C-alpha positions as CSV (number, residue, x, y, z in Angstrom):
1,M,-72.0,-75.5,-136.6
2,T,-75.0,-75.6,-139.2
3,S,-76.5,-78.2,-141.0
4,G,-75.8,-76.5,-144.2
5,V,-79.1,-76.2,-145.2
6,T,-80.2,-72.8,-146.1
7,D,-83.2,-70.2,-145.1
8,R,-84.6,-70.6,-148.5
9,E,-84.1,-74.3,-148.8
10,R,-86.0,-74.9,-145.7
11,A,-88.6,-72.7,-146.6
12,K,-88.7,-74.5,-150.0
13,A,-88.9,-77.8,-148.2
14,D,-91.7,-76.8,-145.7
15,R,-93.5,-75.2,-148.7
16,H,-93.6,-78.7,-150.3
17,A,-94.7,-80.3,-147.4
18,A,-97.4,-78.0,-147.1
19,I,-98.7,-78.4,-150.5
20,L,-98.6,-82.4,-150.3
21,H,-100.6,-81.8,-146.8
22,E,-103.1,-79.7,-148.3
23,A,-103.6,-81.8,-151.7
24,A,-104.0,-84.8,-149.5
25,A,-106.6,-83.5,-147.6
26,L,-108.8,-81.8,-151.0
27,F,-108.1,-85.2,-152.8
28,A,-109.4,-87.1,-150.0
29,E,-112.5,-84.8,-149.6
30,R,-113.5,-84.5,-153.5
31,G,-111.7,-86.6,-155.3
32,F,-108.0,-86.4,-157.5
33,S,-110.9,-85.4,-160.4
34,G,-112.7,-82.8,-158.1
35,V,-110.1,-80.5,-157.3
36,S,-107.6,-78.4,-159.8
37,L,-104.2,-77.2,-159.0
38,E,-105.8,-73.1,-158.4
39,D,-107.7,-74.8,-155.3
40,I,-104.6,-76.5,-153.9
41,G,-102.6,-73.1,-154.3
42,G,-105.6,-71.2,-152.6
43,A,-105.1,-73.8,-149.7
44,V,-101.2,-73.4,-149.3
45,G,-101.9,-69.3,-150.1
46,V,-99.9,-69.8,-154.0
47,S,-101.0,-69.2,-156.9
48,G,-101.8,-72.3,-158.9
49,P,-99.1,-71.4,-161.6
50,A,-96.8,-70.9,-158.8
51,L,-97.3,-74.8,-158.1
52,Y,-95.3,-75.4,-161.3
53,R,-92.3,-74.8,-159.4
54,H,-92.9,-77.6,-156.9
55,F,-94.9,-80.2,-159.4
56,A,-95.0,-80.8,-163.4
57,N,-98.7,-81.0,-162.8
58,K,-101.7,-82.5,-160.6
59,Q,-100.8,-86.0,-161.4
60,A,-96.9,-85.4,-160.3
61,L,-98.4,-84.1,-157.5
62,L,-100.7,-87.2,-156.4
63,G,-97.4,-89.4,-157.6
64,A,-95.6,-87.2,-155.0
65,I,-97.9,-87.6,-152.1
66,L,-98.6,-91.6,-152.7
67,V,-94.7,-92.7,-153.4
68,E,-93.6,-90.4,-150.3
69,V,-96.1,-92.1,-147.9
70,S,-95.2,-95.8,-149.5
71,E,-91.6,-94.7,-148.8
72,R,-92.0,-93.8,-145.4
73,L,-94.0,-97.1,-144.6
74,L,-91.0,-99.0,-146.2
75,T,-88.4,-97.1,-144.1
76,G,-90.3,-97.1,-140.9
77,G,-90.9,-100.9,-141.1
78,R,-87.1,-101.8,-141.9
79,A,-86.2,-99.4,-138.5
80,V,-88.4,-101.6,-136.6
81,L,-86.7,-104.6,-138.0
82,A,-83.1,-103.1,-137.3
83,A,-84.1,-101.7,-133.6
84,H,-85.4,-105.2,-131.8
85,D,-84.2,-108.6,-131.9
86,D,-87.4,-110.1,-130.6
87,A,-90.2,-111.4,-133.0
88,R,-92.8,-110.6,-130.7
89,T,-91.0,-107.1,-129.9
90,Q,-90.9,-105.9,-133.5
91,L,-94.7,-107.3,-134.2
92,E,-95.6,-105.0,-131.2
93,S,-93.8,-102.4,-132.8
94,I,-94.8,-102.7,-136.2
95,I,-98.6,-102.7,-135.3
96,A,-97.9,-99.3,-133.5
97,F,-96.1,-97.9,-136.3
98,H,-98.8,-98.8,-138.7
99,V,-101.9,-97.5,-136.2
100,E,-99.9,-94.1,-135.9
101,F,-99.6,-93.9,-139.6
102,A,-103.4,-94.4,-140.0
103,L,-104.5,-92.4,-137.8
104,N,-102.2,-89.5,-138.9
105,D,-102.4,-89.8,-142.4
106,A,-106.1,-90.7,-142.9
107,D,-106.4,-88.3,-146.1
108,V,-103.6,-90.3,-147.5
109,I,-105.2,-93.6,-146.7
110,R,-108.4,-92.3,-148.4
111,V,-106.4,-90.7,-151.6
112,Q,-104.6,-94.1,-152.3
113,D,-108.4,-96.1,-152.1
114,R,-109.4,-94.0,-154.4
115,D,-107.1,-92.5,-156.5
116,L,-104.5,-95.0,-157.4
117,A,-105.8,-95.8,-160.7
118,S,-105.2,-91.8,-161.3
119,L,-101.5,-92.1,-161.1
120,S,-98.9,-92.3,-163.8
121,D,-97.3,-95.9,-165.0
122,D,-94.0,-95.3,-163.3
123,D,-95.7,-93.5,-159.9
124,R,-98.1,-96.8,-159.5
125,R,-95.4,-99.4,-160.4
126,T,-93.2,-97.7,-157.8
127,V,-95.9,-97.5,-155.4
128,R,-96.7,-101.0,-156.4
129,R,-93.1,-102.1,-155.6
130,L,-92.5,-100.3,-152.3
131,Q,-96.0,-101.7,-150.8
132,R,-94.8,-105.3,-152.1
133,E,-91.4,-104.8,-150.1
134,Y,-92.9,-103.3,-147.1
135,V,-95.5,-106.4,-146.8
136,E,-92.3,-108.3,-147.0
137,V,-91.1,-106.9,-143.9
138,W,-94.2,-107.9,-141.9
139,I,-93.9,-111.4,-143.4
140,A,-90.6,-111.9,-141.9
141,I,-91.5,-110.8,-138.3
142,L,-94.6,-112.9,-138.8
143,A,-92.5,-115.9,-140.1
144,A,-90.7,-115.4,-136.6
145,V,-93.9,-115.4,-134.7
146,H,-95.5,-118.1,-136.6
147,P,-92.7,-120.7,-138.2
148,D,-95.4,-123.3,-138.3
149,R,-97.3,-121.4,-140.9
150,D,-96.8,-120.8,-145.0
151,E,-96.1,-117.8,-146.5
152,D,-99.5,-117.5,-148.1
153,D,-100.9,-117.9,-145.1
154,L,-98.8,-114.9,-143.4
155,R,-99.2,-113.0,-146.5
156,V,-103.3,-113.0,-145.9
157,R,-103.0,-112.4,-142.1
158,A,-100.9,-109.2,-143.1
159,H,-103.0,-107.9,-145.8
160,A,-106.2,-108.7,-143.6
161,C,-104.8,-106.5,-140.5
162,F,-103.9,-103.7,-142.9
163,G,-107.2,-103.5,-144.0
164,L,-108.6,-103.4,-140.2
165,I,-106.1,-100.9,-139.3
166,N,-106.5,-98.9,-142.3
167,S,-110.2,-99.0,-142.5
168,T,-109.9,-96.1,-139.6
169,P,-110.6,-93.2,-141.8
170,Y,-114.0,-94.6,-142.5
171,T,-114.7,-96.2,-139.2
172,V,-113.8,-93.0,-137.0
173,R,-115.8,-90.7,-139.5
174,A,-119.0,-93.2,-139.0
175,S,-119.0,-93.2,-135.4
176,R,-121.6,-91.2,-133.9
177,S,-119.7,-90.7,-130.6
178,R,-116.2,-89.6,-132.7
179,P,-113.8,-91.8,-130.2
180,G,-110.8,-90.2,-129.3
181,E,-108.0,-90.8,-130.6
182,R,-106.3,-92.3,-127.7
183,D,-109.3,-95.1,-127.7
184,V,-108.9,-95.7,-131.6
185,R,-105.6,-96.4,-131.2
186,G,-105.7,-99.0,-128.4
187,I,-108.6,-100.7,-130.3
188,L,-106.7,-100.9,-133.2
189,Q,-103.5,-102.1,-131.7
190,S,-105.2,-104.8,-129.6
191,M,-107.2,-106.3,-132.7
192,A,-104.2,-106.2,-135.0
193,R,-102.7,-108.3,-132.2
194,A,-105.3,-110.4,-131.9
195,S,-105.7,-111.1,-135.3
196,L,-101.7,-111.6,-136.3
197,T,-101.2,-113.9,-132.8
198,A,-104.5,-116.0,-132.9
């Protein structure tokens, strides 16, 4: 039984993913305005004009990066809610999920921090909506862990936790000793847990 996906479709999807990955790395390193489509094409082995078969322009490419990661975070957060009934287990799982995101998508975090304003209005609205919905997943979990706290309190805690975890692209790069990924993962998870359960 086949999946229904042709080799050509698979190759196109792989190329699309490679473009997003390399573009995020370049945007993170040089900033959105410091990167051309030719730079991105060179990183993935295609001509700049060939990128127009995948994206209308550089701004659309930036939008694809940030919308895709926002969708992935929301989907993952909802999957955590669905997979566990116990609020403490949900909290441990969503912390671990977000830490993995921060370790694996550090470039995207840097791009969002610096270049969100370069998105089209439509893409910026989409990213903001998806992010709000992701925050609501965290608040639902925290409300079950801390039933005595109001929503404003929980929202501050969630955003503060994101700030802690999402600092990874900066703190790891700045560290002289360059701690291993496993060490960073453990540090972030324990600090996030402590900040949210205090």
